[in-house]
C-alpha positions in Angstrom: -56.4 -4.8 18.6 -53.3 -6.1 16.4 -54.9 -6.7 12.9 -54.3 -10.6 11.4 -50.8 -10.6 9.4 -49.1 -7.2 11.8 -46.9 -7.2 13.6 -46.2 -5.4 16.3 -42.6 -4.6 15.5 -42.2 -0.2 15.3 -40.9 1.3 13.1 -37.7 2.6 12.9 -37.9 6.2 11.8 -35.8 7.1 9.0 -33.2 10.2 10.7 -31.5 12.3 8.0 -28.1 13.0 8.4 -27.1 16.4 9.5 -25.7 18.7 6.3 -21.8 19.4 6.3 -21.5 22.7 7.4 -18.3 24.8 8.2 -19.4 28.7 10.2 -22.8 27.6 8.3 -21.2 27.9 4.7 -22.6 24.4 2.9 -20.8 21.5 2.1 -23.0 19.8 -0.8 -23.4 16.6 -1.0 -23.0 16.6 -4.9 -19.3 18.0 -3.9 -18.7 15.0 -1.3 -19.6 12.8 -3.7 -17.1 14.3 -6.5 -14.5 13.9 -3.5 -14.7 10.5 -2.2 -12.8 9.3 -5.9 -9.5 10.4 -3.6 -10.4 8.1 -0.5 -9.7 4.6 -1.4 -12.0 2.3 1.4 -14.0 -1.2 0.6 -16.4 1.1 2.9 -19.1 3.1 1.4 -20.1 5.2 4.6 -16.1 5.3 5.7 -15.1 6.6 1.9 -18.0 9.3 2.4 -17.3 10.6 6.0 -12.9 10.8 4.6 -13.9 13.1 1.7 -16.4 15.3 4.0 -14.2 15.6 5.9 -11.5 16.7 3.7 -14.0 18.9 2.7 -14.9 20.1 5.5 -11.0 20.8 6.8 -10.1 22.6 3.3 -13.1 24.8 3.8 -11.9 25.2 7.9 -8.3 26.2 6.6 -10.3 28.9 3.6 -11.6 30.8 5.3 -8.7 31.0 8.1 -6.5 32.2 5.2 -9.3 34.6 4.1 -9.7 35.8 7.9 -5.7 36.7 7.4 -6.2 38.5 4.2 -3.4 35.9 3.1 -2.9 36.4 -1.8 0.0 34.9 -2.9 1.1 33.5 -5.9 0.4 30.7 -8.1 3.8 27.8 -8.3 4.1 25.7 -10.8 6.0 22.2 -10.1 8.3 22.0 -12.8 5.9 18.8 -14.6 3.0 21.6 -16.2 0.5 21.6 -13.3 0.3 24.5 -11.6 -1.6 26.1 -8.2 -5.1 27.4 -8.2 -5.4 31.0 -6.5 -7.0 28.8 -3.8 -4.1 26.0 -2.5 -2.1 29.0 -3.6 -3.5 30.3 -0.7 -3.6 27.5 1.8 0.2 26.6 1.1 1.4 30.0 2.5 -1.7 30.2 5.3 0.0 26.5 6.3 3.3 27.8 5.6 2.9 31.0 8.1 1.3 28.8 10.9 2.5 25.3 10.3 6.3 25.7 11.5 7.7 22.0 12.6 11.0 21.6 13.2 13.4 19.7 11.5 14.6 16.6 12.0 18.8 16.7 12.6 21.0 13.9 11.8 20.8 12.7 16.0 17.2 12.5 15.9 17.8 10.5 12.0 20.6 8.2 13.9 18.3 7.1 16.4 15.6 6.0 14.5 17.7 4.3 12.0 19.5 2.8 15.5 15.8 1.1 16.7 14.8 0.1 13.5 17.2 -1.7 11.5 15.3 -4.7 10.0 14.1 -1.7 7.7 16.8 -0.6 6.5 18.4 -3.9 4.9 19.3 -4.8 1.2 16.3 -7.3 0.3 17.8 -11.6 0.5 18.6 -12.8 -3.2 17.9 -16.6 -4.1 19.4 -18.0 -7.4 16.7 -20.6 -8.7 16.2 -22.7 -10.8 13.0 -24.4 -12.0 11.0 -26.8 -14.9 7.8 -25.6 -15.1 4.1 -27.6 -16.1 2.1 -25.5 -17.2 -1.4 -26.4 -16.5 -5.1 -23.3 -16.3 -5.4 -22.8 -12.8 -9.8 -23.9 -13.6 -8.9 -27.1 -15.3 -8.7 -29.6 -12.8 -7.3 -32.2 -15.2 -5.1 -30.8 -16.6 -3.7 -29.6 -12.8 -4.1 -33.0 -11.8 -1.9 -34.5 -14.6 0.7 -31.7 -14.3 0.8 -32.5 -10.6 1.7 -36.1 -11.6 4.4 -34.8 -14.3 6.3 -32.9 -11.8 6.2 -35.1 -9.4 8.0 -37.8 -11.5 10.3 -34.9 -12.2 11.5 -34.7 -9.1 11.2 -38.5 -8.6 13.7 -38.9 -11.3 15.7 -36.0 -10.4 16.9 -38.1 -7.0 18.5 -40.8 -8.9 20.6 -38.3 -11.3 20.4 -34.4 -10.2 22.9 -33.0 -12.6 19.9 -34.3 -14.8 18.5 -31.0 -13.9 19.1 -29.1 -16.8 18.5 -31.3 -19.1 14.9 -32.4 -17.7 14.4 -28.3 -17.7 15.2 -28.5 -21.8 12.8 -30.8 -22.5 9.5 -30.3 -20.1 9.5 -26.9 -19.0 7.2 -24.9 -20.4 9.0 -21.7 -19.1 11.6 -19.8 -21.2 14.3 -20.6 -18.7 13.9 -23.8 -20.2 16.9 -22.7 -22.8 18.5 -21.7 -19.8 18.4 -25.0 -18.4 15.5 -24.1 -16.4 17.3 -20.7 -14.2 15.4 -17.6 -13.9 18.7 -16.1 -11.4 18.2 -14.5 -8.6 14.7 -13.9 -7.3 14.5 -10.9 -4.4 11.3 -10.2 -2.7 7.9 -9.7 -4.7 9.2 -10.7 -8.1 7.9 -13.8 -7.7 4.1 -15.9 -6.8 3.9 -15.4 -2.9 3.3 -19.8 -3.5 6.9 -19.6 -4.9 8.3 -17.9 -2.4 7.4 -19.1 0.5 8.2 -22.3 -1.3 12.1 -21.2 -0.8 12.0 -19.9 2.3 12.1 -23.5 3.9 14.9 -25.1 1.5 18.1 -25.7 2.1 20.8 -24.9 -0.6 21.7 -27.5 -3.5 18.5 -29.0 -2.9 15.5 -29.8 -4.8 12.3 -29.0 -3.3 10.4 -32.3 -2.3 7.3 -31.9 -4.0 5.6 -29.8 -6.9 4.6 -26.2 -5.4 1.5 -24.8 -7.2 1.3 -21.3 -8.4 -1.8 -20.1 -10.6 0.6 -21.1 -13.6 1.6 -24.4 -13.1 3.4 -27.2 -11.1 7.0 -25.9 -10.6 9.9 -28.1 -10.3 12.1 -25.8 -8.1 15.9 -26.6 -7.5 17.1 -23.4 -4.5 21.1 -23.0 -6.4 22.6 -20.0 -3.8 21.3 -18.2 -1.3 22.0 -14.4 -0.6 22.2 -12.9 2.5 20.7 -9.4 2.7 23.2 -6.8 4.5 22.5 -3.9 6.7 22.6 -0.2 4.9 24.5 2.2 5.6 23.0 5.0 7.9 24.7 8.0 5.6 22.6 5.8 2.3 19.3 5.7 4.0 19.6 9.3 6.5 17.7 11.7 3.4 14.9 9.0 3.6 14.9 8.3 7.6 14.7 12.7 7.6 12.0 13.3 4.6 9.2 10.5 7.2 10.6 12.9 10.3 9.6 14.8 9.1 6.4 14.4 7.8 5.4 12.6 10.5 6.0 15.9 12.7 4.3 17.8 9.8 1.2 16.3 9.9 1.3 15.7 14.2 1.2 19.3 13.6 -1.2 20.5 10.9 -4.1 18.0 12.9 -3.6 20.1 15.9 -3.6 23.3 14.1 -6.8 21.8 12.3 -8.0 20.5 15.9 -7.3 24.7 17.3 -9.4 26.0 14.1 -12.2 23.6 14.6 -12.9 24.4 18.1 -12.9 28.0 17.5 -15.3 27.5 14.6 -19.1 25.7 14.5 -18.8 22.6 12.3 -21.9 20.6 11.6 -21.9 16.6 10.1 -18.9 15.8 10.2 -15.7 15.7 13.1 -12.9 16.9 12.4 -11.1 15.4 14.6 -11.0 12.1 13.0 -9.0 10.2 11.3 -8.1 10.5 7.6 -6.4 12.8 5.5 -6.2 16.2 6.4 -5.5 18.3 3.4 -5.4 17.2 0.1 
């Protein structure tokens, strides 16, 4: 019989996580907690998993370097940072066991031809504006700024040549001293709302509505649009080679870790998952 005031829901049993270990060598929860600072994630569980996996892989590689009897002299990076003895041994192990081919010019050129869109100079816009400043949280100031900005836009419809004079008289931006001219603007150099407004504008036009950003309300004129151009292969082939070499290296390292993990006894973490292999 169920006593009054109780429910018949079964109690959920707490299951302790399996301790993380590699071939019987434990990796402490404290070490994992300290390692989490090197793994960015908004999910604490995912962050813990990434940290535990990185430490388990490091232990797996350290054990293999010991089994092979590898010894290496720590190296200096030229900026005052020097490897520890363990880091030197891991470097020696991977240099010996994970040998990957370097990307040649033919591979780099194929990648370049298939990904032309990635190798362009950015589009640039020459822009002038009049800023009517208003704090984001001040509704009254925002409403007044919007009204002022729209009045300026209406005024400019009848006398577009007065933009510089109106900027000098009304803009709260330092560019007022230069007729509101902001010069050339590329992607990421201003706020998203401003960039979005520029995308649909015709050259020489004033935006028909005031553009609202965290700084206030903007009267915006697009003076010129400079289209981006394809970057020549010779200018980017070094960057492509580095990218391809790193991609091949990561795949080879993943395969090597999988082989070692297949011969090892690993508890508490799946080394076949994704994430950083070696920090």
